[in-house]
C-alpha angles and dihedrals in degrees: 000000000000111000136190125196114205128163093353094306126108118220132191102232093199088067094055122095119271090258090050093050090049090047089053093050091049090047092053089048093050092047090051089050091050091051090050092048091050091053092047090051092050089052093048091047092050091046090049092053091049095048093046087054091049091050093048089050091052096051116108137187086242088064095055113116112214099191110068097179115117128216112250113213 
């Protein structure tokens, strides 16, 4: 039995219309993709923080640019 819990009620998906069953499958797939994307975002944010710290640690006084004017072309 395929079940779905929504708003505190449990439903037997097999007893839904074909359209309802397809919507349940798609909803499940979308929710899985959202979870994967959320995990990917967490990984990217952690990587960004780590790399920012590495860049900060690599900065030296010798690398400071005194002249902040940019060439206009």
